[in-house]
C-alpha positions as CSV (number, residue, x, y, z in Angstrom):
1,M,0.0,0.0,-0.2
2,K,1.3,3.3,-1.1
3,L,0.2,6.6,1.5
4,A,-0.7,9.9,-0.8
5,S,0.9,12.7,-0.3
6,I,-1.8,13.9,1.6
7,D,-1.1,10.9,4.3
8,I,2.3,11.5,4.3
9,T,1.6,15.3,5.2
10,L,-0.8,14.2,8.0
11,F,2.0,11.6,9.4
12,V,5.1,14.1,9.4
13,V,3.1,16.9,11.3
14,Y,2.1,14.2,14.2
15,V,5.8,13.6,14.5
16,V,7.3,17.2,14.4
17,A,4.2,18.0,17.0
18,L,5.1,15.4,19.4
19,V,8.8,15.5,19.2
20,G,8.4,19.4,20.0
21,I,5.6,19.0,22.6
22,A,7.9,16.8,24.4
23,W,11.2,18.6,24.4
24,W,8.3,21.4,25.7
25,V,6.7,19.8,28.5
26,S,10.3,18.6,29.2
27,R,12.2,21.9,29.9
28,E,13.2,22.7,33.4
29,K,13.3,26.1,35.3
30,Q,16.4,27.5,34.7
31,G,19.1,26.8,37.1
32,H,17.8,23.2,37.3
33,Q,19.2,20.4,36.5
34,K,17.2,17.1,36.4
35,D,17.6,14.3,38.8
36,T,16.3,10.8,39.5
37,N,13.2,11.4,40.4
38,D,12.6,13.9,37.5
39,Y,13.9,12.0,35.0
40,F,12.5,8.5,36.1
41,L,9.8,9.5,38.0
42,A,8.5,12.5,36.8
43,G,9.3,14.5,39.2
44,S,6.6,12.7,41.2
45,S,3.8,15.1,39.8
46,L,2.1,13.3,37.2
47,P,-2.2,14.0,37.1
48,W,-4.6,11.4,36.9
49,W,-5.0,12.2,32.9
50,A,-1.2,11.6,32.4
51,I,-1.3,8.0,34.1
52,G,-4.6,6.7,32.7
53,A,-3.4,7.8,28.8
54,S,0.2,6.5,29.3
55,L,-1.0,3.6,30.7
56,I,-3.1,2.4,27.8
57,A,-0.3,4.1,25.1
58,A,2.1,2.0,27.3
59,N,0.4,-1.2,26.9
60,I,-0.8,-0.9,22.8
61,S,1.6,-1.6,20.4
62,A,1.9,-3.4,17.5
63,E,1.4,-6.6,18.5
64,Q,-1.5,-5.4,20.6
65,I,-3.3,-4.1,17.4
66,I,-1.9,-6.4,14.5
67,G,-2.4,-9.7,16.6
68,M,-5.6,-8.5,18.6
69,S,-7.1,-7.6,15.1
70,G,-5.7,-10.9,13.8
71,S,-7.2,-12.5,16.9
72,G,-10.5,-11.1,16.4
73,Y,-10.4,-12.6,12.7
74,Q,-9.4,-16.0,13.8
75,L,-11.4,-16.3,17.1
76,G,-14.0,-14.1,17.1
77,L,-14.8,-11.6,20.3
78,A,-13.3,-14.5,22.7
79,I,-10.0,-12.4,22.5
80,A,-11.9,-9.1,24.1
81,S,-11.3,-11.0,27.5
82,Y,-8.3,-10.1,27.8
83,E,-9.2,-6.4,27.5
84,W,-12.1,-7.0,29.7
85,M,-10.8,-8.8,32.6
86,A,-7.8,-6.4,32.4
87,A,-10.4,-3.1,33.3
88,I,-11.1,-4.7,36.5
89,T,-7.6,-5.8,37.3
90,L,-6.5,-2.4,36.7
91,L,-9.0,-1.5,39.5
92,I,-8.0,-4.1,42.1
93,V,-4.1,-2.9,41.5
94,G,-5.4,0.5,42.3
95,K,-7.1,-0.6,45.3
96,F,-4.6,-3.2,47.1
97,F,-1.5,-2.5,45.2
98,L,-0.6,0.9,44.9
99,P,-1.1,1.8,48.2
100,I,1.3,-0.7,49.3
101,F,4.1,0.5,46.2
102,L,3.6,4.7,46.8
103,K,4.0,4.0,50.8
104,H,7.4,2.8,49.9
105,K,8.3,5.8,48.0
106,I,10.4,3.1,45.5
107,Y,11.5,3.7,41.5
108,T,11.4,0.0,41.0
109,M,9.4,-3.3,41.1
110,P,13.0,-5.5,42.2
111,Q,13.6,-2.2,45.0
112,F,10.6,-3.2,46.3
113,L,11.9,-6.7,47.2
114,E,14.9,-6.0,48.6
115,Q,13.1,-3.6,50.9
116,R,10.5,-7.0,51.4
117,Y,12.7,-9.3,51.1
118,D,16.1,-9.4,50.5
119,H,19.5,-7.9,48.3
120,R,19.4,-11.6,46.3
121,V,15.5,-11.0,45.6
122,R,16.4,-7.7,44.1
123,K,19.7,-8.4,41.7
124,V,18.2,-11.8,40.6
125,M,15.0,-10.1,39.7
126,A,16.4,-6.9,37.7
127,I,18.7,-8.9,35.7
128,F,15.9,-11.2,34.6
129,W,13.4,-8.0,33.8
130,L,16.5,-6.5,32.1
131,G,16.9,-9.5,29.8
132,V,13.3,-9.7,29.4
133,Y,12.6,-6.3,28.5
134,V,15.6,-5.9,25.8
135,F,15.5,-9.4,24.3
136,V,11.8,-10.1,24.3
137,N,9.9,-6.8,24.3
138,L,11.7,-4.5,22.6
139,T,12.5,-6.5,19.9
140,A,9.3,-7.8,19.6
141,V,7.7,-4.0,19.7
142,L,10.5,-3.1,16.9
143,W,10.0,-5.7,14.7
144,L,5.9,-6.1,14.4
145,G,6.1,-2.0,14.0
146,A,8.9,-2.4,11.4
147,L,6.6,-5.1,9.6
148,A,3.2,-3.0,9.8
149,I,5.3,-0.4,8.2
150,T,7.1,-2.0,5.9
151,T,3.2,-3.6,5.2
152,I,1.8,-0.2,5.0
153,A,4.8,1.9,3.6
154,G,6.6,0.2,1.5
155,V,9.4,0.9,3.3
156,D,12.4,-2.0,4.0
157,M,12.0,-3.7,7.6
158,I,15.5,-2.4,8.7
159,Y,14.7,1.4,7.8
160,G,10.9,0.9,9.7
161,M,13.1,-0.4,12.5
162,M,15.7,2.6,12.5
163,F,13.0,5.2,12.2
164,L,10.9,3.6,15.1
165,G,14.1,3.8,17.6
166,L,15.1,7.0,16.1
167,F,11.1,8.4,16.9
168,S,11.1,7.2,20.1
169,L,14.3,8.6,21.2
170,T,13.8,12.0,19.7
171,Y,11.1,12.6,22.2
172,S,12.1,10.6,24.8
173,L,15.7,10.4,25.5
174,Y,16.1,14.4,26.8
175,G,13.0,14.2,29.1
176,G,12.1,10.9,30.6
177,L,9.0,9.5,31.7
178,K,7.7,12.7,32.2
179,A,8.4,13.6,28.0
180,V,6.8,9.9,27.7
181,A,3.9,10.3,29.7
182,L,2.5,13.7,29.3
183,T,2.2,13.0,25.0
184,D,1.2,9.9,26.0
185,I,-2.3,11.6,25.7
186,I,-1.9,12.8,22.3
187,Q,-1.0,9.1,21.6
188,V,-4.0,7.3,22.8
189,V,-6.4,10.5,21.4
190,L,-4.8,9.4,18.1
191,L,-5.1,6.1,18.8
192,V,-8.9,5.6,19.6
193,L,-9.7,8.1,17.1
194,G,-7.8,6.2,14.6
195,G,-9.5,2.9,15.7
196,L,-12.6,4.1,15.7
197,F,-12.3,5.8,12.4
198,L,-11.3,2.5,10.9
199,S,-13.9,0.3,12.6
200,Y,-16.9,2.5,11.6
201,T,-15.2,2.7,7.8
202,A,-15.5,-1.3,7.8
203,L,-19.1,-1.5,9.4
204,N,-20.0,0.8,6.9
205,L,-18.8,-1.2,4.0
206,I,-20.6,-3.8,5.4
207,S,-23.8,-2.2,5.4
208,D,-23.0,-1.2,1.9
209,G,-22.7,2.8,3.0
210,N,-26.3,2.0,6.0
211,G,-24.3,3.4,8.6
212,A,-21.7,1.6,11.1
213,I,-25.3,0.3,13.7
214,Q,-26.5,-1.5,10.4
215,G,-22.9,-3.1,9.5
216,F,-23.2,-3.8,12.9
217,V,-26.4,-5.6,13.1
218,D,-25.1,-7.7,9.4
219,L,-21.7,-8.7,11.5
220,T,-23.6,-10.1,14.3
221,N,-26.3,-11.9,11.9
222,K,-23.7,-13.2,9.3
223,L,-21.0,-14.3,11.5
224,P,-22.9,-15.5,14.9
225,E,-19.8,-17.9,15.5
226,K,-17.6,-15.2,15.9
227,F,-19.5,-13.2,19.1
228,D,-19.1,-16.1,21.3
229,M,-17.4,-14.9,24.6
230,I,-16.9,-18.8,26.4
231,L,-15.9,-20.8,23.8
232,S,-16.6,-24.6,23.9
233,K,-15.0,-27.9,24.6
234,D,-15.8,-28.7,20.3
235,N,-14.4,-25.0,19.5
236,P,-11.0,-25.0,17.3
237,H,-9.6,-22.4,19.4
238,Y,-10.4,-24.1,23.1
239,M,-7.0,-24.5,23.7
240,D,-6.3,-20.5,23.4
241,L,-9.2,-19.6,25.2
242,P,-10.1,-22.4,27.5
243,G,-14.3,-21.8,27.8
244,I,-15.2,-20.5,31.7
245,S,-11.3,-21.4,33.1
246,V,-10.8,-18.1,31.3
247,L,-12.6,-15.9,33.7
248,V,-12.2,-17.7,37.3
249,G,-8.0,-19.5,36.0
250,G,-5.1,-18.3,35.1
251,M,-5.6,-15.2,32.9
252,W,-6.1,-13.2,36.4
253,I,-2.6,-14.1,37.3
254,M,-1.6,-12.7,33.8
255,N,-3.0,-9.8,33.9
256,L,-2.3,-9.3,37.8
257,S,1.4,-9.3,36.7
258,Y,1.3,-7.7,34.2
259,W,-0.7,-4.7,35.4
260,G,0.3,-4.9,38.7
261,F,4.2,-6.4,39.1
262,N,5.6,-5.1,35.7
263,Q,7.9,-2.3,35.5
264,Y,7.2,-0.6,32.5
265,I,3.4,-0.4,33.5
266,I,3.5,0.4,36.9
267,Q,5.9,3.2,36.4
268,R,3.7,5.8,35.5
269,T,1.3,5.2,39.1
270,L,4.2,5.5,40.8
271,A,5.0,9.1,39.4
272,A,1.8,10.2,41.0
273,K,1.1,13.1,42.8
274,S,-0.6,11.1,45.2
275,V,-2.3,7.6,45.8
276,Q,-5.9,9.1,45.4
277,E,-4.2,10.9,41.9
278,A,-3.2,7.3,40.6
279,Q,-6.1,5.7,41.4
280,K,-8.5,8.3,39.4
281,G,-5.7,7.3,36.2
282,I,-6.0,4.2,37.1
283,A,-10.1,4.4,36.9
284,F,-9.6,6.1,33.2
285,A,-7.3,3.7,31.9
286,A,-10.0,1.0,33.2
287,F,-12.6,2.7,31.1
288,L,-10.4,3.3,28.1
289,K,-9.9,-0.9,28.3
290,L,-13.5,-1.7,27.8
291,L,-13.4,0.6,25.2
292,M,-9.7,-1.1,23.1
293,P,-12.5,-3.8,21.9
294,L,-14.2,-1.9,19.7
295,I,-10.5,-0.4,18.4
296,V,-8.3,-3.5,17.8
297,V,-11.1,-6.5,18.2
298,L,-13.9,-5.4,16.1
299,P,-11.7,-4.3,12.7
300,G,-10.5,-8.3,12.6
301,I,-13.7,-10.0,13.0
302,A,-14.8,-7.3,9.9
303,A,-12.3,-8.1,7.8
304,V,-13.8,-11.9,8.2
305,L,-16.6,-10.2,5.8
306,I,-14.5,-7.6,4.0
307,V,-11.4,-9.3,3.3
308,P,-12.5,-13.3,3.5
309,D,-9.6,-14.8,2.0
310,L,-6.4,-13.6,4.0
311,A,-3.1,-15.6,4.2
312,K,-2.4,-14.8,7.6
313,P,-4.9,-13.5,10.5
314,D,-2.3,-10.8,11.1
315,Q,-2.8,-9.1,7.9
316,A,-6.4,-7.9,8.7
317,Y,-5.8,-4.6,10.2
318,P,-2.9,-3.8,7.7
319,S,-5.8,-5.6,5.1
320,L,-8.8,-2.9,6.1
321,M,-6.2,0.1,5.9
322,T,-5.6,-0.1,2.4
323,L,-9.5,0.1,2.1
324,M,-9.2,3.9,3.8
325,P,-10.1,7.3,1.9
326,V,-7.1,9.3,1.2
327,G,-6.6,11.7,4.2
328,L,-7.7,8.6,6.9
329,K,-5.3,6.2,6.1
330,G,-2.9,9.1,7.2
331,I,-4.7,9.3,10.4
332,I,-4.7,5.3,10.9
333,F,-1.0,5.1,10.0
334,A,0.2,7.4,12.5
335,A,-2.1,6.1,14.6
336,L,-0.9,3.0,15.0
337,V,2.9,4.7,14.7
338,A,2.2,6.1,18.0
339,A,1.1,3.0,19.1
340,I,5.0,1.6,18.7
341,V,6.5,4.5,19.5
342,S,4.9,5.3,23.0
343,S,5.5,2.0,24.0
344,L,9.2,1.8,23.1
345,A,9.8,4.9,25.2
346,S,8.2,3.3,27.9
347,M,10.2,0.0,27.6
348,T,13.4,1.9,27.2
349,N,12.7,4.4,30.2
350,S,12.1,1.5,32.1
351,V,15.2,-0.4,31.4
352,S,17.3,2.6,31.9
353,T,15.5,2.9,35.7
354,I,16.1,-0.6,36.5
355,F,19.9,-0.7,35.2
356,T,20.6,2.4,37.0
357,M,18.8,2.3,40.2
358,D,19.3,-1.2,41.0
359,L,22.4,-2.6,39.4
360,Y,24.6,0.7,38.5
361,K,23.7,2.9,41.7
362,D,24.7,-0.3,43.7
363,K,28.5,-0.3,42.5
364,R,28.5,3.1,42.4
365,P,26.5,4.8,45.5
366,N,28.1,8.1,45.5
367,E,27.9,9.8,42.0
368,S,26.0,13.1,41.5
369,Q,22.4,12.5,40.3
370,Q,22.9,14.3,36.9
371,H,26.0,11.6,36.4
372,Y,22.9,8.9,37.0
373,V,20.3,10.9,34.7
374,K,23.4,10.4,32.0
375,V,23.8,7.1,32.8
376,G,20.0,6.4,32.2
377,R,20.1,7.8,28.7
378,I,23.1,5.9,28.0
379,V,21.3,2.6,28.8
380,S,17.6,3.6,26.8
381,F,20.0,4.2,23.5
382,V,22.1,1.1,23.9
383,A,18.9,-0.9,25.0
384,L,17.3,0.0,21.4
385,I,20.7,-0.6,19.5
386,I,20.6,-4.4,21.0
387,A,17.0,-5.2,20.5
388,M,17.5,-3.9,16.6
389,I,20.4,-5.8,16.6
390,V,19.2,-9.4,17.8
391,A,15.3,-9.0,16.7
392,K,15.8,-10.4,12.9
393,P,17.6,-13.7,14.3
394,L,15.1,-14.3,17.2
395,L,12.2,-13.0,15.6
396,G,12.4,-13.7,12.1
397,N,11.5,-17.2,11.5
398,F,8.4,-17.1,13.6
399,D,4.8,-17.0,12.0
400,Q,3.6,-14.9,14.9
401,A,6.1,-13.4,17.1
402,F,2.8,-12.2,20.0
403,Q,3.2,-15.9,20.8
404,Y,6.9,-15.8,20.9
405,I,5.9,-13.0,24.0
406,Q,3.4,-15.0,25.8
407,E,5.0,-18.4,25.8
408,F,8.2,-16.5,27.2
409,T,6.6,-14.7,29.9
410,G,3.9,-17.2,30.9
411,F,6.8,-19.1,32.0
412,F,7.7,-16.6,34.6
413,T,4.7,-15.0,35.0
414,P,4.0,-17.4,37.8
415,G,6.5,-17.2,40.0
416,I,6.8,-13.6,39.7
417,C,2.6,-13.1,40.9
418,A,3.4,-16.0,44.0
419,L,6.8,-13.7,44.6
420,F,4.9,-10.2,45.1
421,V,1.8,-11.3,46.5
422,L,3.0,-13.1,49.2
423,G,4.9,-10.4,50.0
424,M,2.9,-7.9,50.4
425,F,-0.1,-10.2,51.9
426,W,1.6,-12.6,54.3
427,K,4.4,-11.7,56.8
428,K,5.8,-15.0,57.5
429,T,7.1,-15.7,53.2
430,T,11.3,-15.7,53.5
431,A,13.7,-14.1,51.0
432,N,14.2,-18.2,49.9
433,G,10.6,-18.9,49.6
434,G,10.0,-16.3,47.7
435,L,13.1,-16.6,45.5
436,L,12.2,-20.0,45.2
437,A,9.1,-19.6,43.7
438,A,10.0,-17.1,41.0
439,L,12.6,-19.2,40.4
440,G,10.6,-22.2,40.3
441,S,7.9,-21.1,38.1
442,F,10.5,-21.6,34.7
443,V,10.7,-25.1,35.8
444,L,7.3,-26.5,36.8
445,S,6.4,-24.2,33.7
446,I,8.2,-26.4,31.1
447,V,7.6,-30.0,32.8
448,F,3.6,-29.3,32.4
449,R,5.0,-28.2,28.9
450,Q,6.3,-31.4,28.2
451,V,4.4,-34.2,30.1
452,W,1.0,-32.3,29.6
453,P,0.7,-30.6,26.3
454,E,-3.1,-30.8,25.7
455,L,-3.0,-28.6,28.9
456,P,-4.3,-24.9,27.8
457,F,-1.9,-22.3,28.0
458,I,-4.2,-20.2,30.5
459,D,-4.9,-23.1,32.5
460,R,-1.2,-23.9,33.1
461,V,-0.2,-20.2,34.3
462,G,-3.1,-20.8,36.8
463,I,-1.8,-24.8,38.2
464,V,2.0,-23.4,38.0
465,F,0.8,-19.9,40.5
466,L,-0.6,-22.1,42.9
467,L,2.0,-24.9,43.4
468,C,4.7,-21.4,43.2
469,V,2.1,-20.5,46.4
470,A,2.6,-23.8,47.6
471,L,6.4,-24.5,47.7
472,A,6.8,-20.7,49.1
473,V,4.8,-21.4,51.7
474,V,6.4,-24.7,52.5
475,V,9.6,-23.1,52.6
476,S,8.9,-20.6,54.7
477,L,7.6,-22.5,57.3
478,L,10.5,-25.0,57.1
479,E,12.4,-21.7,58.1
480,K,10.8,-21.1,61.0
481,K,11.8,-18.0,61.2
482,G,8.1,-16.8,62.1
483,V,7.0,-13.2,60.9
484,S,9.7,-11.8,58.6
485,E,11.8,-8.8,59.9
486,N,10.8,-7.1,56.3
487,A,7.5,-8.3,56.4
488,V,5.0,-5.4,55.1
489,D,2.8,-3.6,57.7
490,I,-0.4,-3.3,55.7
491,N,-2.1,-2.2,58.9
492,D,-0.1,1.2,58.2
493,V,-1.6,1.2,54.6
494,E,-4.6,3.3,54.1
495,F,-6.6,1.1,51.6
496,K,-9.5,3.2,52.2
497,T,-10.2,4.5,48.5
498,T,-13.0,8.2,47.4
499,K,-16.0,7.3,46.4
500,G,-15.3,8.5,42.6
501,F,-13.0,5.6,42.8
502,N,-15.6,3.5,44.6
503,V,-18.5,4.4,42.0
504,A,-15.8,4.4,38.5
505,S,-15.3,0.4,39.9
506,I,-18.8,-0.3,40.0
507,A,-19.2,1.1,36.4
508,V,-16.8,-0.8,35.2
509,V,-18.0,-4.1,36.7
510,L,-21.0,-3.7,35.6
511,V,-20.0,-2.9,32.2
512,T,-18.2,-5.4,31.6
513,A,-21.1,-8.2,33.3
514,A,-23.5,-7.0,30.7
515,F,-20.7,-7.8,27.4
516,Y,-20.2,-11.4,29.3
517,I,-23.9,-11.5,29.2
518,T,-24.7,-10.2,26.3
519,W,-22.5,-12.7,24.2
520,W,-22.1,-15.5,26.6
C-alpha cells in the first residue's frame, strides 16, 4: 500500500508536533538540572489523566493492534477477554497494590523486593527483567512495528526499525518519563480516533453505506459464531481460550502480573502526585480498556466479510487500512506508529531505570544525580541498538511473534505473581521461599508443557501459580523464622478509596458483566 501525499503530510505533522511538545514539557526552570526523580519518576508530579493515558499507550502497541485484530479475525470476540478482564484487574491494582508501593516510595519493582526480602531477590529479578525487556519486549515491538510499516508504506524492515527507534529516542531521551507520560495523552487520542474511524468505515462497508450500527447488526447476523465470549470444548480455538476457566483461572494471574508488577507499566503510577491521583488515573485507564475491543478486535471480525481470503489472520488490520480513503489512511497510520513508539519509549525508560537504580547505583553509590541521569540516557540508547541487532535472529522465523512473547513470559509470570502477592500479604514469607517460587515457576512450566501438552496455556499458568505459592509457603514454614523482619505492615497502609473511585469501579464491573451476559 502506498500512502498519498496528504497522508504523508498528516503523518509528518504528527511526528514534528509530538517531538516539539515532548521537548516543551521536558524543559526545566533556569538553573535546575534533572535529578533521578525528575527523569525516572517525572518529579512525582503526574496528574491522573497523564497516568491513565500513559498506561494504555504503554500497553497498546503493534503486537496488540495487529495481533488482536488477527485474533478477532480467527477467534472472534472471545479474545476481548484480555481487554475486559484487564479493566477489572486495573481496579484491583489501584485498590490493593498501589497504596503499598507508593508508601514505600520506590523507583522500581526490584527495589520493593529488596525492601521486602533481601538484596539477592532484587538483583536476580532486576537482571531477569532487563533480559525480558531488551530481548523479548523491545525486540518484538520493533520487529512487529517495522513489519507493519513495511506492509503499509513499503519501506525496508531495517529502515522501519531505525525510524521507530530514532523517533522514540528523539522525544523521550531528554525528558525521561515526564516526556513519555505527558505526550501519551496525544498518542491515546490519536489511537482511539484512528481505531474508531477504521471500525466505523469497516462496518459502513458491510452495511453498503447504511451506517455503522446497521453494519454491526449485519456482522452479528452473518457471523454469530464470532460473537461467543465463552468457547466450548469442541471449538477449534479452545486451547487458546479454554471456556469458563478464562474467567476464573490463569488469566487473572497473567493480568495481575502484567498490570501490577511490570515495571514499564506500573512506573507511571509510581510517579503520581498522590495515591488518590494514581487511583483516578487507574480508573480512567480501566474505562479505556473497555473501549479497546471496539478499536482492535472488531476490525478483525469485520475483515472476515470484507477481505475473507487472507493468507494470515495478522494481515486483517493492514488489509483494512488499504480500503480507507485518502487522508484517513494518514491518521490511522499515525495512530499505529503512535502506539508503537509510546511502547518503545516506555520500555527503554524502564530499562534505564532498573539498570541505573537497581544495578549501577549499587556499585557506584556516591555519584551525582546528573551522573545517574546521564547513565540512564546511555542505557536507553544502547538497549534499543541491541534490540535492533537481535530482532531478526530472534523473531524472523516466527509466524506470530506475539506467541513468542506469551510463551516466554508465561514461564515466569506465575512465580513473579506469587513472589509479590505473598510478599505483600503474608508476613511469614521468607526471601528463600519467594526466590524459589520465582525460579521454580520456569521449571514447573517447562515440566507441564512437556508432560501435559494438551493443557491450555492459561490453565497451566493458573496451576503453576498455585504450586509456586505452595512451594513458597512450605519453604518459609520450614525455615521457622516466624514473621519476616522485612514484612510489609499493611495495617499502616491506607486502603480506603474515594467515592469517585468506588463509583467508577462499580460502573466498570457492571459494564463488563453486561458484555459477557450479552455475548456469553
